N, CA, C and O atoms as a Tinker XYZ file with bonds, in Angstrom:
   304  protein
     1  N      0.843000   -1.178000    0.000000    73     2
     2  CA     0.000000    0.000000    0.000000    64     1     3
     3  C      0.880000    1.230000    0.000000    63     2     4     5
     4  O      1.920000    1.260000    0.659000    81     3
     5  N      0.469000    2.235000   -0.731000    73     3     6
     6  CA     1.253000    3.456000   -0.829000    64     5     7
     7  C      1.173000    4.244000    0.468000    63     6     8     9
     8  O      0.115000    4.335000    1.092000    81     7
     9  N      2.266000    4.790000    0.849000    73     7    10
    10  CA     2.306000    5.676000    1.987000    64     9    11
    11  C      3.083000    6.903000    1.589000    63    10    12    13
    12  O      3.409000    7.091000    0.416000    81    11
    13  N      3.382000    7.746000    2.570000    73    11    14
    14  CA     4.117000    8.950000    2.243000    64    13    15
    15  C      5.561000    8.648000    1.873000    63    14    16    17
    16  O      6.238000    9.487000    1.279000    81    15
    17  N      6.035000    7.466000    2.216000    73    15    18
    18  CA     7.417000    7.113000    1.911000    64    17    19
    19  C      7.536000    6.198000    0.698000    63    18    20    21
    20  O      8.602000    5.636000    0.443000    81    19
    21  N      6.444000    6.047000   -0.050000    73    19    22
    22  CA     6.482000    5.220000   -1.261000    64    21    23
    23  C      5.553000    5.806000   -2.308000    63    22    24    25
    24  O      4.680000    6.620000   -2.007000    81    23
    25  N      5.758000    5.378000   -3.531000    73    23    26
    26  CA     4.892000    5.756000   -4.650000    64    25    27
    27  C      4.295000    4.482000   -5.213000    63    26    28    29
    28  O      4.992000    3.478000   -5.357000    81    27
    29  N      3.004000    4.514000   -5.534000    73    27    30
    30  CA     2.347000    3.346000   -6.108000    64    29    31
    31  C      1.852000    3.678000   -7.500000    63    30    32    33
    32  O      1.283000    4.742000   -7.744000    81    31
    33  N      2.084000    2.738000   -8.411000    73    31    34
    34  CA     1.661000    2.881000   -9.798000    64    33    35
    35  C      0.776000    1.710000  -10.171000    63    34    36    37
    36  O      0.962000    0.597000   -9.678000    81    35
    37  N     -0.181000    1.961000  -11.038000    73    35    38
    38  CA    -1.005000    0.904000  -11.621000    64    37    39
    39  C     -0.425000    0.651000  -13.001000    63    38    40    41
    40  O     -0.377000    1.554000  -13.837000    81    39
    41  N      0.017000   -0.587000  -13.242000    73    39    42
    42  CA     0.731000   -0.926000  -14.469000    64    41    43
    43  C     -0.017000   -2.039000  -15.191000    63    42    44    45
    44  O     -0.395000   -3.040000  -14.583000    81    43
    45  N     -0.227000   -1.859000  -16.487000    73    43    46
    46  CA    -0.962000   -2.822000  -17.296000    64    45    47
    47  C     -0.006000   -3.766000  -18.031000    63    46    48    49
    48  O      1.173000   -3.467000  -18.218000    81    47
    49  N     -0.546000   -4.900000  -18.435000    73    47    50
    50  CA     0.121000   -5.861000  -19.323000    64    49    51
    51  C      1.266000   -6.630000  -18.687000    63    50    52    53
    52  O      2.046000   -7.249000  -19.411000    81    51
    53  N      1.403000   -6.620000  -17.369000    73    51    54
    54  CA     2.439000   -7.434000  -16.728000    64    53    55
    55  C      1.852000   -8.824000  -16.487000    63    54    56    57
    56  O      0.814000   -8.969000  -15.840000    81    55
    57  N      2.528000   -9.840000  -17.016000    73    55    58
    58  CA     1.996000  -11.197000  -16.876000    64    57    59
    59  C      3.007000  -12.207000  -16.344000    63    58    60    61
    60  O      2.635000  -13.334000  -16.015000    81    59
    61  N      4.277000  -11.822000  -16.253000    73    59    62
    62  CA     5.282000  -12.812000  -15.866000    64    61    63
    63  C      6.471000  -12.143000  -15.191000    63    62    64    65
    64  O      6.532000  -10.921000  -15.059000    81    63
    65  N      7.407000  -12.972000  -14.770000    73    63    66
    66  CA     8.600000  -12.472000  -14.121000    64    65    67
    67  C      9.442000  -11.564000  -15.001000    63    66    68    69
    68  O     10.053000  -10.612000  -14.513000    81    67
    69  N      9.477000  -11.856000  -16.303000    73    67    70
    70  CA    10.232000  -10.992000  -17.216000    64    69    71
    71  C      9.608000   -9.604000  -17.290000    63    70    72    73
    72  O     10.316000   -8.601000  -17.372000    81    71
    73  N      8.281000   -9.552000  -17.262000    73    71    74
    74  CA     7.588000   -8.257000  -17.247000    64    73    75
    75  C      7.987000   -7.474000  -15.997000    63    74    76    77
    76  O      8.317000   -6.290000  -16.066000    81    75
    77  N      7.949000   -8.154000  -14.864000    73    75    78
    78  CA     8.317000   -7.516000  -13.599000    64    77    79
    79  C      9.752000   -7.013000  -13.653000    63    78    80    81
    80  O     10.050000   -5.926000  -13.155000    81    79
    81  N     10.644000   -7.796000  -14.253000    73    79    82
    82  CA    12.046000   -7.393000  -14.360000    64    81    83
    83  C     12.197000   -6.156000  -15.243000    63    82    84    85
    84  O     13.001000   -5.275000  -14.938000    81    83
    85  N     11.448000   -6.085000  -16.313000    73    83    86
    86  CA    11.531000   -4.913000  -17.208000    64    85    87
    87  C     11.004000   -3.662000  -16.513000    63    86    88    89
    88  O     11.578000   -2.581000  -16.644000    81    87
    89  N      9.910000   -3.817000  -15.776000    73    87    90
    90  CA     9.357000   -2.678000  -15.034000    64    89    91
    91  C     10.359000   -2.228000  -13.966000    63    90    92    93
    92  O     10.588000   -1.032000  -13.787000    81    91
    93  N     10.943000   -3.179000  -13.271000    73    91    94
    94  CA    11.946000   -2.843000  -12.256000    64    93    95
    95  C     13.131000   -2.125000  -12.881000    63    94    96    97
    96  O     13.645000   -1.164000  -12.307000    81    95
    97  N     13.568000   -2.574000  -14.039000    73    95    98
    98  CA    14.680000   -1.924000  -14.740000    64    97    99
    99  C     14.314000   -0.484000  -15.108000    63    98   100   101
   100  O     15.141000    0.419000  -14.987000    81    99
   101  N     13.078000   -0.273000  -15.556000    73    99   102
   102  CA    12.631000    1.085000  -15.897000    64   101   103
   103  C     12.651000    1.982000  -14.667000    63   102   104   105
   104  O     13.079000    3.134000  -14.744000    81   103
   105  N     12.191000    1.463000  -13.537000    73   103   106
   106  CA    12.216000    2.240000  -12.292000    64   105   107
   107  C     13.656000    2.553000  -11.907000    63   106   108   109
   108  O     13.978000    3.685000  -11.548000    81   107
   109  N     14.515000    1.548000  -11.984000    73   107   110
   110  CA    15.911000    1.750000  -11.597000    64   109   111
   111  C     16.661000    2.692000  -12.531000    63   110   112   113
   112  O     17.708000    3.222000  -12.158000    81   111
   113  N     16.144000    2.910000  -13.737000    73   111   114
   114  CA    16.788000    3.880000  -14.635000    64   113   115
   115  C     16.673000    5.293000  -14.077000    63   114   116   117
   116  O     17.496000    6.153000  -14.390000    81   115
   117  N     15.660000    5.537000  -13.254000    73   115   118
   118  CA    15.474000    6.855000  -12.641000    64   117   119
   119  C     15.844000    6.873000  -11.165000    63   118   120   121
   120  O     16.245000    7.910000  -10.637000    81   119
   121  N     15.712000    5.742000  -10.503000    73   119   122
   122  CA    16.000000    5.649000   -9.073000    64   121   123
   123  C     16.758000    4.339000   -8.821000    63   122   124   125
   124  O     16.163000    3.349000   -8.396000    81   123
   125  N     18.067000    4.335000   -9.081000    73   123   126
   126  CA    18.848000    3.104000   -9.043000    64   125   127
   127  C     18.804000    2.332000   -7.721000    63   126   128   129
   128  O     18.950000    1.110000   -7.722000    81   127
   129  N     18.609000    3.010000   -6.621000    73   127   130
   130  CA    18.643000    2.337000   -5.323000    64   129   131
   131  C     17.256000    2.074000   -4.752000    63   130   132   133
   132  O     17.135000    1.620000   -3.615000    81   131
   133  N     16.223000    2.346000   -5.512000    73   131   134
   134  CA    14.855000    2.177000   -5.016000    64   133   135
   135  C     14.511000    0.711000   -4.828000    63   134   136   137
   136  O     15.000000   -0.154000   -5.555000    81   135
   137  N     13.667000    0.441000   -3.850000    73   135   138
   138  CA    13.102000   -0.882000   -3.644000    64   137   139
   139  C     11.832000   -0.934000   -4.485000    63   138   140   141
   140  O     10.985000   -0.046000   -4.384000    81   139
   141  N     11.695000   -1.955000   -5.306000    73   139   142
   142  CA    10.553000   -2.068000   -6.215000    64   141   143
   143  C      9.796000   -3.350000   -5.896000    63   142   144   145
   144  O     10.365000   -4.441000   -5.942000    81   143
   145  N      8.513000   -3.218000   -5.572000    73   143   146
   146  CA     7.662000   -4.367000   -5.269000    64   145   147
   147  C      6.606000   -4.455000   -6.362000    63   146   148   149
   148  O      5.745000   -3.581000   -6.471000    81   147
   149  N      6.670000   -5.508000   -7.171000    73   147   150
   150  CA     5.741000   -5.704000   -8.283000    64   149   151
   151  C      4.743000   -6.798000   -7.913000    63   150   152   153
   152  O      5.133000   -7.904000   -7.539000    81   151
   153  N      3.462000   -6.482000   -8.019000    73   151   154
   154  CA     2.402000   -7.469000   -7.780000    64   153   155
   155  C      1.724000   -7.741000   -9.118000    63   154   156   157
   156  O      0.900000   -6.948000   -9.572000    81   155
   157  N      2.067000   -8.852000   -9.743000    73   155   158
   158  CA     1.519000   -9.179000  -11.062000    64   157   159
   159  C      0.001000   -9.331000  -11.027000    63   158   160   161
   160  O     -0.680000   -8.947000  -11.978000    81   159
   161  N     -0.527000   -9.877000   -9.956000    73   159   162
   162  CA    -1.965000  -10.143000   -9.869000    64   161   163
   163  C     -2.799000   -8.875000   -9.887000    63   162   164   165
   164  O     -3.871000   -8.843000  -10.492000    81   163
   165  N     -2.316000   -7.831000   -9.229000    73   163   166
   166  CA    -3.096000   -6.588000   -9.150000    64   165   167
   167  C     -2.590000   -5.506000  -10.098000    63   166   168   169
   168  O     -3.298000   -4.534000  -10.361000    81   167
   169  N     -1.373000   -5.665000  -10.611000    73   167   170
   170  CA    -0.788000   -4.642000  -11.465000    64   169   171
   171  C     -0.191000   -3.494000  -10.679000    63   170   172   173
   172  O      0.151000   -2.459000  -11.252000    81   171
   173  N     -0.061000   -3.665000   -9.368000    73   171   174
   174  CA     0.502000   -2.607000   -8.531000    64   173   175
   175  C      2.023000   -2.698000   -8.504000    63   174   176   177
   176  O      2.598000   -3.781000   -8.401000    81   175
   177  N      2.651000   -1.546000   -8.599000    73   175   178
   178  CA     4.098000   -1.434000   -8.455000    64   177   179
   179  C      4.341000   -0.372000   -7.396000    63   178   180   181
   180  O      3.952000    0.784000   -7.559000    81   179
   181  N      4.992000   -0.777000   -6.301000    73   179   182
   182  CA     5.279000    0.144000   -5.209000    64   181   183
   183  C      6.773000    0.416000   -5.206000    63   182   184   185
   184  O      7.589000   -0.505000   -5.185000    81   183
   185  N      7.116000    1.703000   -5.226000    73   183   186
   186  CA     8.511000    2.139000   -5.254000    64   185   187
   187  C      8.809000    2.859000   -3.947000    63   186   188   189
   188  O      8.121000    3.809000   -3.576000    81   187
   189  N      9.851000    2.390000   -3.251000    73   187   190
   190  CA    10.275000    3.015000   -1.995000    64   189   191
   191  C     11.755000    3.346000   -2.086000    63   190   192   193
   192  O     12.528000    2.510000   -2.555000    81   191
   193  N     12.176000    4.499000   -1.670000    73   191   194
   194  CA    11.356000    5.602000   -1.200000    64   193   195
   195  C     10.540000    6.204000   -2.344000    63   194   196   197
   196  O     10.728000    5.857000   -3.510000    81   195
   197  N      9.648000    7.094000   -1.992000    73   195   198
   198  CA     8.760000    7.709000   -2.974000    64   197   199
   199  C      9.550000    8.326000   -4.118000    63   198   200   201
   200  O     10.615000    8.907000   -3.909000    81   199
   201  N      9.022000    8.197000   -5.316000    73   199   202
   202  CA     9.666000    8.772000   -6.498000    64   201   203
   203  C      9.685000   10.289000   -6.399000    63   202   204   205
   204  O      8.696000   10.904000   -6.000000    81   203
   205  N     10.805000   10.886000   -6.760000    73   203   206
   206  CA    10.906000   12.347000   -6.781000    64   205   207
   207  C      9.983000   12.935000   -7.835000    63   206   208   209
   208  O      9.394000   13.999000   -7.642000    81   207
   209  N      9.865000   12.227000   -8.954000    73   207   210
   210  CA     9.032000   12.663000  -10.075000    64   209   211
   211  C      8.119000   11.501000  -10.461000    63   210   212   213
   212  O      8.468000   10.687000  -11.316000    81   211
   213  N      6.951000   11.429000   -9.829000    73   211   214
   214  CA     6.054000   10.303000  -10.078000    64   213   215
   215  C      5.592000   10.257000  -11.531000    63   214   216   217
   216  O      5.488000    9.177000  -12.112000    81   215
   217  N      5.315000   11.407000  -12.120000    73   215   218
   218  CA     4.875000   11.432000  -13.520000    64   217   219
   219  C      5.987000   10.910000  -14.430000    63   218   220   221
   220  O      5.719000   10.159000  -15.368000    81   219
   221  N      7.223000   11.302000  -14.158000    73   219   222
   222  CA     8.352000   10.821000  -14.939000    64   221   223
   223  C      8.561000    9.322000  -14.776000    63   222   224   225
   224  O      8.922000    8.635000  -15.732000    81   223
   225  N      8.338000    8.816000  -13.575000    73   223   226
   226  CA     8.469000    7.385000  -13.317000    64   225   227
   227  C      7.391000    6.622000  -14.078000    63   226   228   229
   228  O      7.679000    5.592000  -14.688000    81   227
   229  N      6.160000    7.110000  -14.052000    73   227   230
   230  CA     5.075000    6.459000  -14.795000    64   229   231
   231  C      5.385000    6.469000  -16.290000    63   230   232   233
   232  O      5.102000    5.498000  -16.991000    81   231
   233  N      5.961000    7.556000  -16.771000    73   231   234
   234  CA     6.326000    7.662000  -18.185000    64   233   235
   235  C      7.419000    6.645000  -18.535000    63   234   236   237
   236  O      7.350000    6.005000  -19.584000    81   235
   237  N      8.419000    6.494000  -17.672000    73   235   238
   238  CA     9.508000    5.537000  -17.924000    64   237   239
   239  C      8.976000    4.106000  -17.979000    63   238   240   241
   240  O      9.394000    3.319000  -18.828000    81   239
   241  N      8.058000    3.771000  -17.079000    73   239   242
   242  CA     7.462000    2.436000  -17.083000    64   241   243
   243  C      6.653000    2.239000  -18.369000    63   242   244   245
   244  O      6.727000    1.186000  -19.002000    81   243
   245  N      5.889000    3.252000  -18.744000    73   243   246
   246  CA     5.083000    3.176000  -19.969000    64   245   247
   247  C      5.965000    3.006000  -21.199000    63   246   248   249
   248  O      5.645000    2.223000  -22.094000    81   247
   249  N      7.071000    3.736000  -21.242000    73   247   250
   250  CA     7.987000    3.646000  -22.385000    64   249   251
   251  C      8.663000    2.270000  -22.464000    63   250   252   253
   252  O      9.147000    1.876000  -23.525000    81   251
   253  N      8.693000    1.549000  -21.352000    73   251   254
   254  CA     9.230000    0.187000  -21.342000    64   253   255
   255  C      8.216000   -0.813000  -21.891000    63   254   256   257
   256  O      8.517000   -2.001000  -22.013000    81   255
   257  N      7.018000   -0.338000  -22.221000    73   255   258
   258  CA     6.009000   -1.202000  -22.823000    64   257   259
   259  C      4.867000   -1.606000  -21.913000    63   258   260   261
   260  O      4.058000   -2.465000  -22.263000    81   259
   261  N      4.802000   -0.983000  -20.741000    73   259   262
   262  CA     3.771000   -1.330000  -19.764000    64   261   263
   263  C      3.051000   -0.053000  -19.334000    63   262   264   265
   264  O      3.521000    0.658000  -18.445000    81   263
   265  N      1.905000    0.239000  -19.967000    73   263   266
   266  CA     1.196000    1.479000  -19.641000    64   265   267
   267  C      1.012000    1.630000  -18.128000    63   266   268   269
   268  O      0.514000    0.725000  -17.458000    81   267
   269  N      1.420000    2.779000  -17.609000    73   267   270
   270  CA     1.399000    3.000000  -16.165000    64   269   271
   271  C      0.777000    4.341000  -15.842000    63   270   272   273
   272  O      0.852000    5.297000  -16.614000    81   271
   273  N      0.161000    4.378000  -14.672000    73   271   274
   274  CA    -0.352000    5.639000  -14.140000    64   273   275
   275  C     -0.115000    5.652000  -12.643000    63   274   276   277
   276  O      0.023000    4.607000  -12.007000    81   275
   277  N     -0.072000    6.838000  -12.102000    73   275   278
   278  CA     0.075000    6.981000  -10.655000    64   277   279
   279  C     -1.222000    6.529000  -10.017000    63   278   280   281
   280  O     -2.300000    6.971000  -10.414000    81   279
   281  N     -1.124000    5.655000   -9.035000    73   279   282
   282  CA    -2.318000    5.164000   -8.352000    64   281   283
   283  C     -2.920000    6.270000   -7.494000    63   282   284   285
   284  O     -2.202000    7.072000   -6.898000    81   283
   285  N     -4.234000    6.300000   -7.442000    73   283   286
   286  CA    -4.897000    7.225000   -6.536000    64   285   287
   287  C     -4.573000    6.805000   -5.119000    63   286   288   289
   288  O     -4.639000    5.621000   -4.786000    81   287
   289  N     -4.232000    7.741000   -4.306000    73   287   290
   290  CA    -3.875000    7.434000   -2.918000    64   289   291
   291  C     -5.000000    6.688000   -2.222000    63   290   292   293
   292  O     -6.155000    7.112000   -2.255000    81   291
   293  N     -4.657000    5.590000   -1.600000    73   291   294
   294  CA    -5.626000    4.843000   -0.816000    64   293   295
   295  C     -6.418000    3.802000   -1.586000    63   294   296   297
   296  O     -7.191000    3.062000   -0.977000    81   295
   297  N     -6.256000    3.716000   -2.902000    73   295   298
   298  CA    -7.040000    2.754000   -3.669000    64   297   299
   299  C     -6.350000    1.419000   -3.832000    63   298   300   301
   300  O     -7.010000    0.418000   -4.110000    81   299
   301  N     -5.057000    1.375000   -3.668000    73   299   302
   302  CA    -4.352000    0.093000   -3.786000    64   301   303
   303  C     -3.696000   -0.201000   -2.457000    63   302   304
   304  O     -3.040000   -1.231000   -2.306000    81   303
């Protein structure tokens, strides 16, 4: 669940471990030391600590081939 110390994204089209690895790589391109928790079942990706630029992070994930948006606070 997203808190003030993490950012949560809703990511589409993730179906396997390779998908999770690609999304993690996209996150690490902007935040190399971030902890990335990918939940394939729900499409949630939680990044800790919180992304400095959440819109930029969502864009990087989307450009990796997995449409992403910032999750509404409290919904995931």
